[in-house]
N, C-alpha and C positions, 0 to 999 in steps of 0.2 A: 574480392567478392562483394564486400561492403563497403561502397565507394563513399566519397566526400559528399555526395549528394543525397545519400541516404541517412539523413540526420534524423533524429527523434524530435517531433514536436510535443510529445506527451510521455511523461513517465508514471509508469503503472507501479503497482504493488508488486505484481508479478511479471511484468514484461516490459520490453521496450524495443523496437527495431534495431537488431545488430547489437544489443547487450543481453545480459543474463536474464533469462526467466529463472525465478527463483522458487523452489519449493522450501518453505522454510517452517521448521518446527521450533521446539525449544532448544534441541541440541543438534540440528542439522539444517543444512543448507544445500540446494540443488539448483545448478545453473544449466541453462540451455540457450544456445545464441541462434536465433533465426532472423530472417529478413522481416517476417511478417510480425504484427502485433495483434494479430486475429484470435479469436477464441480457440482455433485449431491448435495454436501453439501451446495454450493453457492445458488443452485435453492431452497433448502429447507429454507435456512436462509433468503432469499429475499421474500419467500411468494408470488410470482406472481408479486412483484413490480419490475419494469425495470427503474433504475436511468437513468438520463439524462447523467452522465459522472461517469466513473470509474477510479480509481487510483490503479495501482497495478505494480507488477513486470512482468517479461516475463513468468511467469509460465503458461502452456497451460489452465489449469482449471480455471484461472483468466481472461481469455479473452473471449469477445464476450456477456458480461452480460449488456452493456450499449449502448446507441447511441454513445457515444464519449468516448475515452480513453486517459488518461495521463499516461504514462510510468513512474515508478518511477525512478526518476535520480539518487537518492541516490543509489540504487542498481546498476545503469550502471557505476557510478563513481567507485564503489567497483570493478565491472567486467573490467573495464579499468585498474584498478590498478593491477589486478591480472594478466592480459596479460602482462603488461609492466614487472611485476617480473618475468613472464615466458619466457621473451626475445624479446617480440614484440617492436620494435623501430621506426615502420613506421606508423601503424594505431593507436595503443591505446593512444599514447601520444596526439596525436592531437584530437583525440575523446574527451579525457579526458579534454584537454584544453577547447574545445568547450562547453561541458556539464558545466565545472565550470563557465563559462561566464553565460549560462542559469540560473543557479542557483542564481548567484548574480544578475541578471535582476529580477529573480522571486521574491526577497525580497522586491522589489520596485514595484511590478505590480499593487498593489492598487492604487498607487499614480500616475501611467501613464495614460494618455490620449489614447482612443482607437487608434487613428493614431499611437501613439508613439509605442504601443504595437504591430501593425501591422508592423512597419518599423523593429521594433527588430527581430521579427519572418522572416521577408524578408531577414535580414542579416545573421540571424542564418541558414536558409535554404540554402543562397547562400554559406556560408562557409562549410556547411554540403557536398554540392555538390563536393566541392574541395577536401574534405577528403573521400568521396565514390569513387574516381576514383584512389585511391592508390592501390596499389597491394602488399600486405605484404606476405612475404613468410613463416613468423611464422605461425603455425597451429592456435594459440590463436588469432592472428590478423585477420587472413582469418575467423574465426568463428564470431569474432565481426562484421566484416564487413557484412559479409552475414546476421547476425542478425539484425542489424540496417538498412539493405535496405530494409527488411520487414516491420519495424516499424517506420520508419523515419517519417512519417506524424503523429505520436501520442507522438513524444518527447517533443513537444512545445505547447501542448494544453492550457497550463496554461495562455499563452499569448491571446488566444481567449476568454477564461473564467476564468478571474482573481480570481473568488472565489475558483477556485480549486488549491489545493498546487501542487508543481512539484514533491513531493515525498509522501510517506505513512509513514513517520517517527512518527506521532503521534499515528498510529495504532500499530506499532512497540513498541513504549513505553507502550502502554495499554496492550500489550501481556506480557511485562516482568514480572509482579508479578506471573501470572499463570505459565509461563515457569519456574520460580524459585521454585514455589509450586510444580511443576511436577519432578523436578529434586531432590527435597529434599525428598519428599514423596514416589516417584515412581509412582504417578498417582492415579487415582481414581479406587475405588473398587465396585462400584454399579452405576446404571444407574440413580437413584435418586439423589446421590450424584453429578454427573456431572450436572445434569439439576438444580440441587439448586444452585451449584456454578456458572453457566452460568447465571440465574436468577439475582443473588446478583451481579454479575459484570454488567449486563445490568442496574440495578437500581442504583449502584453506579457511572457507567460511564456517565449516563444520568444527574444525579444530578450534578456532577462534571462540565458538561458542561453549567449548569444553575445557578450556584452558589448556589446550595442547598447542605447543610450539609448532609454527606452520612447518618448518624444515622437517621435523620429526614426523609430522602427519603425511608429509608427501614421500618420505623414506617408507614408513610403514605401508602407505598404499603400494608402493612400487614392490615392495616385498611381499604383497597380497595379504598384509594384516589389516584388520579393521581399525578404523579411527576411533569408534565408540565401543565401549565394552558392552556385551550382549545384554539386552534388557534395558 
C-alpha cells in the first residue's frame, strides 16, 4: 500500500507520509500511519484533543493545532545553514547565531527562574529586531527573513513554558526505525498491517517513557491491561 515512490521529503513533529503520526505527552505516545501528511491526519490522530502547546517545524499542516506553538529550532538551524551554503552572507549567518544562543539557553531552562527566562527572551527578541531590519539580496536570505517575520513570536516559547523543548528531535528519533523499515521493505501492503505496526509503536513508545519493558507492555496490552497506572 505504501510503495517505494511514496517516500517522505519532509519530516514533521507529528506526521510523515507512511510513518507514524505521534501524539506525545510526558508519558504516552500514539502512532497513526497514513499516506497523507495533511492537516486532516493531525485532526484524526488528536481525536478532538487540543493541546496547550505544539512543537513542529513550519510545514503548514502542522500549524494551528494548539493554543501556543514552539517552532522547532533544529529545523531552522538547518534552514539557515542551507541559506548560508547558497550564498547568503547577510541574514542567515546572524539568524543562525541567534538560534544557537537560544538552543544553549534552552539546555538550562529548567534551572532558570521565571524572571531570568523573561530577561533572556527580552534579549533574544531585541537582537532579533536588529536582524529583521537587514535587507539581504540573496533570495534564500530574503525567504528566511520573510518566514521569520511571520513566526517570530513562536521562536522562543520554551522560555515561557520551560516544560516544552525547543525542538522536536525526540519525535524525529522515534520516527527513525519506521523510516528505516519503509526504506528496506518498500512499505506496508495492507491496512491491517499499518494499523498493527502503529499500535505496537504506540505501546512500545509509551512503555519506554515510563520505564516499562517493551515485551511486558505488549503482553499487558494483549491481556487487556493498561500500560500506565490510572492518573
